[in-house]
Structure formats: structure tokens, C-alpha cells
Biopython code that builds the backbone (N, CA, C, O; Angstrom):
import numpy as np
from Bio.PDB.StructureBuilder import StructureBuilder

atoms = [
    (1, "MET", "N", (102.092, -3.992, 8.798)),
    (1, "MET", "CA", (103.439, -3.430, 8.251)),
    (1, "MET", "C", (103.334, -4.657, 7.397)),
    (1, "MET", "O", (102.900, -5.750, 7.760)),
    (2, "THR", "N", (104.001, -4.179, 5.665)),
    (2, "THR", "CA", (104.466, -5.339, 4.794)),
    (2, "THR", "C", (105.521, -5.299, 4.479)),
    (2, "THR", "O", (106.270, -4.329, 4.370)),
    (3, "THR", "N", (105.769, -6.860, 4.214)),
    (3, "THR", "CA", (107.958, -6.091, 3.972)),
    (3, "THR", "C", (108.192, -6.453, 2.057)),
    (3, "THR", "O", (107.776, -7.222, 1.190)),
    (4, "PRO", "N", (109.106, -5.335, 2.228)),
    (4, "PRO", "CA", (109.321, -4.605, 0.547)),
    (4, "PRO", "C", (109.133, -6.810, 0.104)),
    (4, "PRO", "O", (109.323, -7.855, 0.726)),
    (5, "THR", "N", (108.680, -6.413, -1.269)),
    (5, "THR", "CA", (109.514, -8.280, -2.314)),
    (5, "THR", "C", (110.956, -7.882, -2.953)),
    (5, "THR", "O", (111.389, -6.965, -3.650)),
    (6, "PRO", "N", (111.509, -9.152, -2.298)),
    (6, "PRO", "CA", (113.093, -9.568, -2.695)),
    (6, "PRO", "C", (113.033, -9.007, -4.589)),
    (6, "PRO", "O", (112.202, -9.600, -5.277)),
    (7, "THR", "N", (113.453, -8.483, -4.924)),
    (7, "THR", "CA", (114.086, -8.311, -6.056)),
    (7, "THR", "C", (115.821, -8.719, -6.688)),
    (7, "THR", "O", (116.066, -8.834, -7.889)),
    (8, "THR", "N", (116.771, -8.873, -5.676)),
    (8, "THR", "CA", (118.043, -8.548, -5.996)),
    (8, "THR", "C", (118.334, -9.731, -4.662)),
    (8, "THR", "O", (117.626, -10.051, -3.707)),
    (9, "ILE", "N", (119.942, -10.260, -5.184)),
    (9, "ILE", "CA", (119.868, -11.415, -3.833)),
    (9, "ILE", "C", (119.972, -10.683, -2.961)),
    (9, "ILE", "O", (119.726, -11.313, -1.932)),
    (10, "ASP", "N", (120.239, -9.508, -2.709)),
    (10, "ASP", "CA", (120.744, -8.783, -1.707)),
    (10, "ASP", "C", (119.927, -7.947, -0.852)),
    (10, "ASP", "O", (120.350, -7.191, 0.022)),
    (11, "ASP", "N", (118.605, -8.168, -1.209)),
    (11, "ASP", "CA", (117.516, -8.489, -0.624)),
    (11, "ASP", "C", (116.766, -9.465, 0.130)),
    (11, "ASP", "O", (116.048, -9.442, 1.130)),
    (12, "LEU", "N", (116.946, -9.845, -0.230)),
    (12, "LEU", "CA", (116.734, -11.449, 0.659)),
    (12, "LEU", "C", (117.493, -11.578, 1.902)),
    (12, "LEU", "O", (118.605, -11.086, 2.091)),
    (13, "ALA", "N", (116.927, -12.158, 2.601)),
    (13, "ALA", "CA", (116.977, -12.576, 4.655)),
    (13, "ALA", "C", (118.026, -13.587, 3.637)),
    (13, "ALA", "O", (117.899, -13.946, 2.466)),
    (14, "SER", "N", (119.668, -13.989, 5.218)),
    (14, "SER", "CA", (120.361, -14.452, 5.302)),
    (14, "SER", "C", (120.290, -16.141, 6.143)),
    (14, "SER", "O", (119.689, -16.408, 7.183)),
    (15, "ILE", "N", (120.695, -16.598, 5.717)),
    (15, "ILE", "CA", (120.519, -17.694, 6.482)),
    (15, "ILE", "C", (122.998, -18.325, 6.969)),
    (15, "ILE", "O", (123.840, -18.299, 6.070)),
    (16, "SER", "N", (123.228, -18.599, 7.966)),
    (16, "SER", "CA", (124.280, -19.094, 7.835)),
    (16, "SER", "C", (124.994, -20.792, 7.506)),
    (16, "SER", "O", (124.359, -21.551, 6.774)),
    (17, "LEU", "N", (125.945, -21.110, 7.944)),
    (17, "LEU", "CA", (126.369, -22.103, 7.330)),
    (17, "LEU", "C", (126.085, -22.615, 8.592)),
    (17, "LEU", "O", (125.537, -21.636, 9.099)),
    (18, "ALA", "N", (126.086, -22.921, 8.894)),
    (18, "ALA", "CA", (125.073, -24.005, 10.467)),
    (18, "ALA", "C", (123.406, -23.718, 11.093)),
    (18, "ALA", "O", (122.757, -24.006, 12.098)),
    (19, "GLU", "N", (123.255, -23.144, 10.103)),
    (19, "GLU", "CA", (121.668, -22.970, 10.608)),
    (19, "GLU", "C", (121.655, -24.044, 9.120)),
    (19, "GLU", "O", (121.756, -25.269, 9.180)),
    (20, "LEU", "N", (121.524, -23.330, 7.978)),
    (20, "LEU", "CA", (121.542, -24.915, 6.438)),
    (20, "LEU", "C", (122.331, -25.819, 6.983)),
    (20, "LEU", "O", (122.006, -26.927, 6.558)),
    (21, "ASN", "N", (123.430, -25.887, 7.904)),
    (21, "ASN", "CA", (123.387, -27.294, 8.144)),
    (21, "ASN", "C", (122.529, -28.382, 9.116)),
    (21, "ASN", "O", (122.643, -29.608, 9.126)),
    (22, "ASP", "N", (121.448, -27.357, 10.100)),
    (22, "ASP", "CA", (120.884, -28.553, 10.961)),
    (22, "ASP", "C", (119.384, -27.631, 10.389)),
    (22, "ASP", "O", (118.482, -27.327, 11.170)),
    (23, "LEU", "N", (119.368, -27.289, 8.890)),
    (23, "LEU", "CA", (117.794, -27.454, 8.341)),
    (23, "LEU", "C", (118.151, -28.991, 7.031)),
    (23, "LEU", "O", (117.696, -30.105, 6.771)),
    (24, "ALA", "N", (118.824, -28.413, 6.744)),
    (24, "ALA", "CA", (119.755, -29.297, 5.864)),
    (24, "ALA", "C", (119.769, -31.226, 6.109)),
    (24, "ALA", "O", (119.599, -32.003, 5.169)),
    (25, "GLU", "N", (119.933, -31.527, 7.097)),
    (25, "GLU", "CA", (120.737, -32.884, 7.713)),
    (25, "GLU", "C", (119.062, -33.640, 7.786)),
    (25, "GLU", "O", (119.065, -34.835, 7.491)),
    (26, "LEU", "N", (117.849, -33.105, 8.106)),
    (26, "LEU", "CA", (116.765, -34.025, 7.926)),
    (26, "LEU", "C", (116.094, -33.906, 6.712)),
    (26, "LEU", "O", (114.933, -34.314, 6.676)),
    (27, "LEU", "N", (116.738, -33.289, 5.419)),
    (27, "LEU", "CA", (116.025, -33.144, 4.769)),
    (27, "LEU", "C", (116.808, -33.950, 3.356)),
    (27, "LEU", "O", (118.022, -34.151, 3.349)),
    (28, "THR", "N", (115.962, -34.329, 2.279)),
    (28, "THR", "CA", (116.878, -34.945, 1.078)),
    (28, "THR", "C", (117.195, -33.794, 0.352)),
    (28, "THR", "O", (116.911, -32.867, 1.110)),
    (29, "ARG", "N", (117.565, -33.403, -0.547)),
    (29, "ARG", "CA", (118.006, -32.615, -0.974)),
    (29, "ARG", "C", (118.318, -33.157, -2.248)),
    (29, "ARG", "O", (119.170, -33.976, -2.592)),
    (30, "THR", "N", (117.145, -32.309, -3.099)),
    (30, "THR", "CA", (117.322, -31.947, -4.451)),
    (30, "THR", "C", (118.236, -30.834, -5.711)),
    (30, "THR", "O", (117.423, -30.020, -6.150)),
    (31, "ASP", "N", (118.952, -30.735, -6.031)),
    (31, "ASP", "CA", (119.497, -29.608, -6.038)),
    (31, "ASP", "C", (119.080, -29.495, -7.990)),
    (31, "ASP", "O", (119.328, -30.364, -8.826)),
    (32, "ARG", "N", (118.371, -28.074, -8.238)),
    (32, "ARG", "CA", (118.244, -28.054, -9.847)),
    (32, "ARG", "C", (118.967, -26.590, -10.079)),
    (32, "ARG", "O", (118.340, -25.794, -9.381)),
    (33, "LYS", "N", (119.881, -26.006, -10.676)),
    (33, "LYS", "CA", (120.182, -24.609, -11.283)),
    (33, "LYS", "C", (120.467, -24.210, -12.247)),
    (33, "LYS", "O", (121.350, -24.666, -12.974)),
    (34, "TYR", "N", (119.582, -23.003, -12.516)),
    (34, "TYR", "CA", (119.405, -22.346, -13.745)),
    (34, "TYR", "C", (120.630, -21.146, -13.202)),
    (34, "TYR", "O", (121.113, -20.743, -12.144)),
    (35, "ILE", "N", (120.803, -20.801, -15.276)),
    (35, "ILE", "CA", (121.383, -19.545, -14.993)),
    (35, "ILE", "C", (120.484, -18.549, -15.528)),
    (35, "ILE", "O", (120.258, -18.834, -16.704)),
    (36, "VAL", "N", (119.928, -17.596, -15.202)),
    (36, "VAL", "CA", (119.068, -16.670, -15.892)),
    (36, "VAL", "C", (119.224, -14.886, -15.704)),
    (36, "VAL", "O", (119.946, -14.301, -14.897)),
    (37, "SER", "N", (118.612, -14.490, -16.381)),
    (37, "SER", "CA", (119.173, -12.600, -16.195)),
    (37, "SER", "C", (119.016, -11.799, -14.997)),
    (37, "SER", "O", (118.358, -12.360, -14.121)),
    (38, "GLU", "N", (119.325, -10.961, -14.799)),
    (38, "GLU", "CA", (118.732, -10.351, -12.758)),
    (38, "GLU", "C", (117.132, -9.436, -13.541)),
    (38, "GLU", "O", (116.316, -8.746, -12.930)),
    (39, "GLU", "N", (117.145, -9.662, -14.528)),
    (39, "GLU", "CA", (115.829, -8.630, -15.015)),
    (39, "GLU", "C", (114.673, -10.775, -14.895)),
    (39, "GLU", "O", (114.139, -11.096, -13.833)),
    (40, "LEU", "N", (114.656, -11.055, -15.265)),
    (40, "LEU", "CA", (114.339, -12.461, -14.659)),
    (40, "LEU", "C", (114.200, -13.503, -13.674)),
    (40, "LEU", "O", (113.329, -14.370, -13.745)),
    (41, "LEU", "N", (115.384, -13.390, -12.407)),
    (41, "LEU", "CA", (115.342, -13.199, -11.420)),
    (41, "LEU", "C", (114.793, -12.315, -10.760)),
    (41, "LEU", "O", (114.136, -12.824, -9.852)),
    (42, "GLY", "N", (114.724, -10.863, -10.778)),
    (42, "GLY", "CA", (113.612, -10.034, -9.572)),
    (42, "GLY", "C", (112.161, -11.351, -10.087)),
    (42, "GLY", "O", (111.597, -11.799, -9.088)),
    (43, "GLY", "N", (111.783, -11.737, -11.028)),
    (43, "GLY", "CA", (110.471, -11.743, -11.327)),
    (43, "GLY", "C", (110.542, -13.374, -10.158)),
    (43, "GLY", "O", (109.674, -13.585, -9.311)),
    (44, "LEU", "N", (111.289, -13.964, -10.309)),
    (44, "LEU", "CA", (111.219, -15.237, -9.885)),
    (44, "LEU", "C", (111.900, -14.855, -8.252)),
    (44, "LEU", "O", (112.691, -15.606, -7.682)),
    (45, "LEU", "N", (111.665, -14.235, -7.981)),
    (45, "LEU", "CA", (112.708, -13.839, -5.622)),
    (45, "LEU", "C", (110.754, -12.974, -5.927)),
    (45, "LEU", "O", (109.765, -13.490, -5.405)),
    (46, "SER", "N", (110.690, -12.141, -6.508)),
    (46, "SER", "CA", (108.880, -11.814, -5.840)),
    (46, "SER", "C", (108.197, -12.814, -5.541)),
    (46, "SER", "O", (107.639, -12.837, -4.444)),
    (47, "GLY", "N", (108.053, -14.038, -6.567)),
    (47, "GLY", "CA", (107.319, -15.001, -6.431)),
    (47, "GLY", "C", (107.610, -15.686, -5.214)),
    (47, "GLY", "O", (106.648, -16.244, -4.685)),
    (48, "CYS", "N", (108.589, -15.761, -4.715)),
    (48, "CYS", "CA", (108.841, -16.543, -3.023)),
    (48, "CYS", "C", (108.524, -16.295, -2.322)),
    (48, "CYS", "O", (108.508, -17.227, -1.518)),
    (49, "GLY", "N", (108.062, -15.239, -1.864)),
    (49, "GLY", "CA", (107.724, -14.704, -0.473)),
    (49, "GLY", "C", (109.102, -14.757, 0.322)),
    (49, "GLY", "O", (110.214, -14.435, -0.097)),
    (50, "ASP", "N", (108.659, -15.366, 1.884)),
    (50, "ASP", "CA", (109.735, -15.104, 2.275)),
    (50, "ASP", "C", (110.259, -16.841, 2.326)),
    (50, "ASP", "O", (110.897, -16.994, 3.368)),
    (51, "ASP", "N", (110.199, -17.809, 1.736)),
    (51, "ASP", "CA", (110.268, -19.249, 1.753)),
    (51, "ASP", "C", (111.850, -18.966, 1.090)),
    (51, "ASP", "O", (112.427, -20.034, 0.887)),
    (52, "ILE", "N", (112.591, -17.856, 0.747)),
    (52, "ILE", "CA", (113.970, -18.428, -0.136)),
    (52, "ILE", "C", (114.853, -16.825, 1.470)),
    (52, "ILE", "O", (114.414, -15.821, 2.031)),
    (53, "VAL", "N", (116.312, -17.697, 1.469)),
    (53, "VAL", "CA", (117.017, -16.930, 2.104)),
    (53, "VAL", "C", (118.751, -17.432, 1.570)),
    (53, "VAL", "O", (118.996, -18.626, 1.399)),
    (54, "VAL", "N", (119.559, -16.624, 1.411)),
    (54, "VAL", "CA", (120.745, -16.949, 0.769)),
    (54, "VAL", "C", (121.933, -17.041, 1.564)),
    (54, "VAL", "O", (122.186, -16.245, 2.468)),
    (55, "LEU", "N", (122.926, -18.348, 1.122)),
    (55, "LEU", "CA", (124.436, -18.255, 2.201)),
    (55, "LEU", "C", (124.272, -17.190, 1.938)),
    (55, "LEU", "O", (123.722, -16.444, 1.129)),
    (56, "GLU", "N", (125.491, -17.261, 3.690)),
    (56, "GLU", "CA", (125.975, -16.145, 4.708)),
    (56, "GLU", "C", (127.322, -16.320, 4.865)),
    (56, "GLU", "O", (127.474, -17.282, 5.618)),
    (57, "ILE", "N", (128.315, -15.892, 4.545)),
    (57, "ILE", "CA", (129.839, -16.797, 5.077)),
    (57, "ILE", "C", (130.742, -15.532, 5.700)),
    (57, "ILE", "O", (131.881, -15.754, 5.288)),
    (58, "ASP", "N", (130.753, -14.845, 6.150)),
    (58, "ASP", "CA", (131.953, -13.887, 6.748)),
    (58, "ASP", "C", (131.346, -12.617, 5.736)),
    (58, "ASP", "O", (131.910, -12.004, 4.829)),
    (59, "GLY", "N", (130.202, -12.520, 6.193)),
    (59, "GLY", "CA", (129.451, -11.580, 5.305)),
    (59, "GLY", "C", (129.316, -11.351, 3.675)),
    (59, "GLY", "O", (128.888, -10.452, 2.951)),
    (60, "ARG", "N", (129.923, -12.670, 3.486)),
    (60, "ARG", "CA", (130.125, -13.220, 1.839)),
    (60, "ARG", "C", (128.872, -14.010, 1.165)),
    (60, "ARG", "O", (128.451, -14.995, 1.771)),
    (61, "ARG", "N", (128.282, -13.644, -0.006)),
    (61, "ARG", "CA", (127.483, -14.236, -0.436)),
    (61, "ARG", "C", (127.491, -14.330, -1.768)),
    (61, "ARG", "O", (126.589, -14.276, -2.603)),
    (62, "GLU", "N", (128.449, -14.454, -1.827)),
    (62, "GLU", "CA", (128.982, -15.328, -3.785)),
    (62, "GLU", "C", (130.821, -15.785, -3.713)),
    (62, "GLU", "O", (131.758, -15.030, -3.971)),
    (63, "PHE", "N", (130.896, -17.265, -3.274)),
    (63, "PHE", "CA", (131.515, -18.105, -3.806)),
    (63, "PHE", "C", (131.849, -18.874, -5.176)),
    (63, "PHE", "O", (131.131, -19.084, -6.153)),
    (64, "ALA", "N", (133.192, -19.225, -4.914)),
    (64, "ALA", "CA", (133.715, -19.809, -6.040)),
    (64, "ALA", "C", (133.805, -21.568, -5.544)),
    (64, "ALA", "O", (133.845, -21.460, -4.319)),
    (65, "TYR", "N", (133.840, -22.623, -5.763)),
    (65, "TYR", "CA", (133.837, -23.626, -6.076)),
    (65, "TYR", "C", (134.476, -24.105, -7.112)),
    (65, "TYR", "O", (134.173, -23.679, -8.226)),
    (66, "GLU", "N", (135.820, -25.406, -6.918)),
    (66, "GLU", "CA", (135.853, -25.965, -6.942)),
    (66, "GLU", "C", (135.682, -27.891, -7.094)),
    (66, "GLU", "O", (136.238, -28.769, -6.434)),
    (67, "SER", "N", (134.328, -28.035, -8.650)),
    (67, "SER", "CA", (134.398, -29.966, -7.874)),
    (67, "SER", "C", (134.777, -30.002, -9.018)),
    (67, "SER", "O", (134.661, -29.085, -9.830)),
    (68, "VAL", "N", (135.527, -31.616, -9.304)),
    (68, "VAL", "CA", (135.453, -32.936, -9.218)),
    (68, "VAL", "C", (134.514, -34.069, -9.558)),
    (68, "VAL", "O", (134.341, -34.813, -8.592)),
    (69, "TYR", "N", (134.137, -34.268, -10.183)),
    (69, "TYR", "CA", (133.772, -35.179, -10.935)),
    (69, "TYR", "C", (133.915, -36.958, -11.257)),
    (69, "TYR", "O", (134.458, -37.389, -12.275)),
    (70, "PHE", "N", (133.318, -37.840, -10.181)),
    (70, "PHE", "CA", (134.230, -39.099, -10.590)),
    (70, "PHE", "C", (132.874, -39.656, -11.269)),
    (70, "PHE", "O", (131.730, -39.493, -10.845)),
    (71, "ASP", "N", (133.461, -40.658, -12.932)),
    (71, "ASP", "CA", (132.551, -41.273, -13.341)),
    (71, "ASP", "C", (133.262, -42.134, -13.858)),
    (71, "ASP", "O", (134.378, -42.372, -13.398)),
    (72, "THR", "N", (132.541, -43.082, -15.412)),
    (72, "THR", "CA", (133.124, -43.454, -15.829)),
    (72, "THR", "C", (133.726, -42.946, -16.891)),
    (72, "THR", "O", (133.919, -41.732, -16.960)),
    (73, "ALA", "N", (134.268, -44.134, -18.270)),
    (73, "ALA", "CA", (135.297, -43.108, -19.464)),
    (73, "ALA", "C", (133.656, -42.685, -20.110)),
    (73, "ALA", "O", (133.356, -41.574, -20.546)),
    (74, "ASP", "N", (133.062, -43.461, -20.057)),
    (74, "ASP", "CA", (132.018, -42.951, -21.173)),
    (74, "ASP", "C", (130.694, -41.759, -20.542)),
    (74, "ASP", "O", (129.624, -41.321, -20.966)),
    (75, "MET", "N", (131.168, -41.671, -19.851)),
    (75, "MET", "CA", (130.341, -41.161, -18.430)),
    (75, "MET", "C", (128.743, -41.265, -18.232)),
    (75, "MET", "O", (127.854, -40.493, -17.873)),
    (76, "ALA", "N", (128.800, -42.168, -18.511)),
    (76, "ALA", "CA", (127.756, -43.000, -18.032)),
    (76, "ALA", "C", (126.003, -42.636, -17.197)),
    (76, "ALA", "O", (124.805, -42.883, -17.340)),
    (77, "LEU", "N", (127.197, -41.725, -16.093)),
    (77, "LEU", "CA", (126.378, -41.051, -14.723)),
    (77, "LEU", "C", (125.979, -40.107, -15.352)),
    (77, "LEU", "O", (124.869, -40.173, -15.880)),
    (78, "HIS", "N", (126.831, -38.880, -15.481)),
    (78, "HIS", "CA", (126.556, -37.986, -16.047)),
    (78, "HIS", "C", (125.128, -37.924, -17.141)),
    (78, "HIS", "O", (124.137, -37.209, -17.288)),
    (79, "ARG", "N", (125.524, -38.730, -17.556)),
    (79, "ARG", "CA", (124.095, -38.965, -18.902)),
    (79, "ARG", "C", (123.064, -39.680, -18.316)),
    (79, "ARG", "O", (121.959, -39.625, -18.856)),
    (80, "ALA", "N", (123.260, -40.538, -17.011)),
    (80, "ALA", "CA", (121.656, -41.119, -16.585)),
    (80, "ALA", "C", (121.773, -39.623, -15.601)),
    (80, "ALA", "O", (121.900, -38.752, -16.462)),
    (81, "ALA", "N", (121.781, -39.250, -14.862)),
    (81, "ALA", "CA", (121.321, -38.280, -14.682)),
    (81, "ALA", "C", (120.500, -36.870, -15.293)),
    (81, "ALA", "O", (119.590, -36.197, -14.809)),
    (82, "ALA", "N", (121.362, -36.747, -16.743)),
    (82, "ALA", "CA", (121.197, -35.681, -17.107)),
    (82, "ALA", "C", (119.386, -36.105, -17.907)),
    (82, "ALA", "O", (118.502, -35.258, -17.777)),
    (83, "ARG", "N", (119.266, -36.629, -18.205)),
    (83, "ARG", "CA", (118.421, -37.140, -18.796)),
    (83, "ARG", "C", (117.068, -37.718, -18.378)),
    (83, "ARG", "O", (117.353, -38.670, -17.652)),
    (84, "PRO", "N", (115.598, -37.610, -18.481)),
    (84, "PRO", "CA", (114.851, -38.008, -18.089)),
    (84, "PRO", "C", (114.615, -39.409, -17.926)),
    (84, "PRO", "O", (114.119, -39.609, -19.035)),
    (85, "ALA", "N", (114.596, -40.851, -17.204)),
    (85, "ALA", "CA", (114.076, -41.861, -17.069)),
    (85, "ALA", "C", (113.244, -41.893, -18.138)),
    (85, "ALA", "O", (112.684, -40.805, -18.262)),
    (86, "ALA", "N", (112.725, -43.189, -19.492)),
    (86, "ALA", "CA", (111.747, -43.308, -19.752)),
    (86, "ALA", "C", (110.636, -43.474, -19.482)),
    (86, "ALA", "O", (109.666, -43.282, -20.216)),
    (87, "THR", "N", (110.653, -44.081, -17.737)),
    (87, "THR", "CA", (109.225, -44.343, -17.375)),
    (87, "THR", "C", (109.093, -43.286, -16.572)),
    (87, "THR", "O", (110.016, -42.548, -16.228)),
    (88, "ALA", "N", (107.163, -43.121, -16.036)),
    (88, "ALA", "CA", (106.920, -42.441, -14.936)),
    (88, "ALA", "C", (107.800, -42.017, -14.149)),
    (88, "ALA", "O", (108.221, -40.860, -14.163)),
    (89, "SER", "N", (108.473, -43.629, -12.752)),
    (89, "SER", "CA", (108.762, -43.189, -11.598)),
    (89, "SER", "C", (110.206, -43.375, -11.894)),
    (89, "SER", "O", (110.657, -44.447, -12.297)),
    (90, "ARG", "N", (111.152, -41.973, -11.619)),
    (90, "ARG", "CA", (112.202, -41.924, -12.429)),
    (90, "ARG", "C", (113.148, -42.229, -10.691)),
    (90, "ARG", "O", (112.834, -41.719, -9.615)),
    (91, "ARG", "N", (114.331, -43.213, -10.956)),
    (91, "ARG", "CA", (114.573, -44.454, -10.249)),
    (91, "ARG", "C", (116.007, -42.696, -9.581)),
    (91, "ARG", "O", (116.682, -41.779, -10.048)),
    (92, "ALA", "N", (115.741, -43.140, -8.693)),
    (92, "ALA", "CA", (117.320, -42.189, -7.565)),
    (92, "ALA", "C", (118.540, -42.211, -8.626)),
    (92, "ALA", "O", (118.490, -43.277, -9.241)),
    (93, "ARG", "N", (119.445, -41.533, -8.984)),
    (93, "ARG", "CA", (121.138, -40.925, -9.315)),
    (93, "ARG", "C", (121.055, -40.556, -8.261)),
    (93, "ARG", "O", (120.264, -40.295, -7.354)),
    (94, "GLY", "N", (122.340, -40.582, -8.619)),
    (94, "GLY", "CA", (123.462, -39.465, -8.043)),
    (94, "GLY", "C", (124.625, -39.567, -8.905)),
    (94, "GLY", "O", (124.732, -39.882, -10.090)),
    (95, "CYS", "N", (125.909, -39.046, -7.570)),
    (95, "CYS", "CA", (127.373, -38.281, -8.391)),
    (95, "CYS", "C", (127.949, -38.824, -6.965)),
    (95, "CYS", "O", (127.449, -39.018, -5.857)),
    (96, "THR", "N", (129.296, -38.981, -7.558)),
    (96, "THR", "CA", (130.534, -38.696, -6.433)),
    (96, "THR", "C", (131.044, -37.765, -7.243)),
    (96, "THR", "O", (131.290, -37.744, -8.449)),
    (97, "ARG", "N", (131.213, -36.631, -5.953)),
    (97, "ARG", "CA", (132.015, -35.706, -6.539)),
    (97, "ARG", "C", (133.154, -35.070, -5.046)),
    (97, "ARG", "O", (133.000, -35.493, -3.901)),
    (98, "THR", "N", (133.917, -34.323, -5.322)),
    (98, "THR", "CA", (134.603, -33.616, -4.171)),
    (98, "THR", "C", (134.298, -32.365, -4.605)),
    (98, "THR", "O", (134.141, -32.004, -5.771)),
    (99, "ARG", "N", (134.210, -31.609, -3.436)),
    (99, "ARG", "CA", (134.061, -30.337, -3.953)),
    (99, "ARG", "C", (135.251, -28.978, -3.088)),
    (99, "ARG", "O", (134.763, -28.542, -2.046)),
    (100, "ALA", "N", (135.950, -28.678, -3.280)),
    (100, "ALA", "CA", (136.556, -27.551, -2.573)),
    (100, "ALA", "C", (136.068, -26.069, -3.068)),
    (100, "ALA", "O", (136.058, -25.639, -4.221)),
    (101, "LEU", "N", (135.492, -25.129, -1.338)),
    (101, "LEU", "CA", (135.621, -23.798, -1.495)),
    (101, "LEU", "C", (136.692, -23.287, -1.888)),
    (101, "LEU", "O", (137.617, -24.089, -2.013)),
    (102, "ARG", "N", (136.976, -21.869, -2.214)),
    (102, "ARG", "CA", (137.570, -20.799, -2.929)),
    (102, "ARG", "C", (137.692, -19.654, -2.446)),
    (102, "ARG", "O", (137.907, -18.705, -3.200)),
    (103, "CYS", "N", (137.578, -19.473, -1.015)),
    (103, "CYS", "CA", (137.665, -18.455, -0.354)),
    (103, "CYS", "C", (138.883, -16.786, -0.228)),
    (103, "CYS", "O", (138.817, -15.994, 0.713)),
    (104, "SER", "N", (140.263, -16.593, -1.909)),
    (104, "SER", "CA", (140.361, -16.089, -2.076)),
    (104, "SER", "C", (139.692, -14.642, -1.757)),
    (104, "SER", "O", (138.570, -14.463, -2.231)),
    (105, "ARG", "N", (140.255, -13.628, -1.022)),
    (105, "ARG", "CA", (139.702, -12.436, -0.751)),
    (105, "ARG", "C", (140.592, -11.435, -1.568)),
    (105, "ARG", "O", (140.349, -10.228, -1.539)),
]
sb = StructureBuilder()
sb.init_structure("model")
sb.init_model(0)
sb.init_chain("A")
sb.init_seg("    ")
for serial, (resi, resn, name, xyz) in enumerate(atoms, 1):
    if name == "N":
        sb.init_residue(resn, " ", resi, " ")
    sb.init_atom(name, np.array(xyz, "f"), 0.0, 1.0, " ", f" {name:<3s}", serial, name[0])
structure = sb.get_structure()
């Protein structure tokens, strides 16, 4: 029996915050964020197979965050992270931020 191909976020298996923290603790994390249409999302999800899950907390899969980034006056950290390095080996870059989850219902 085959599992239906996910085409929306609702079709994906969920992972709890505790499970995610257990997995992420052992990983070097790299974030990539993209904004895509629902039509494109369906195609992307169908290509992921069972390798993708969605965070679910208290039955919710959508969350609002407030992030505050700390940088220099000329935004040097942002510019360094946003632009690829001129050399083939990209040195590690980072940012300092605070993030608060907004849980209003």
C-alpha cells in the first residue's frame, strides 16, 4: 500500500517540539526560507517523499514570531550573510537575534 503524496501542509506528518529539539540538538542547522505559491508548494512537497514533517504545537501548524536582530549600524552582519562569499569556500557566518513566539488565539 502506498502513502498518498502530500500536496499541502495539512497532508504532512507532524513532529512535536520535543521531538524536533531532540533531533536538532545533534545537527548543524542551516535555514533557508522561501515564499512560494500554493501551486508550487504542491509540486515541491510531492518531491520530498517522507523526508519532510511539519512542526505541530497544541494542534497548531502556523505560528507568528517576533524576531529582533542585532547588527552594526551599517548592517555588516546582514550584508555578509545575504551575499555569497567571493571564494569557493564560504566561511561560516552568523547572526545574533532574539525570537519570541506569539501564541495569541
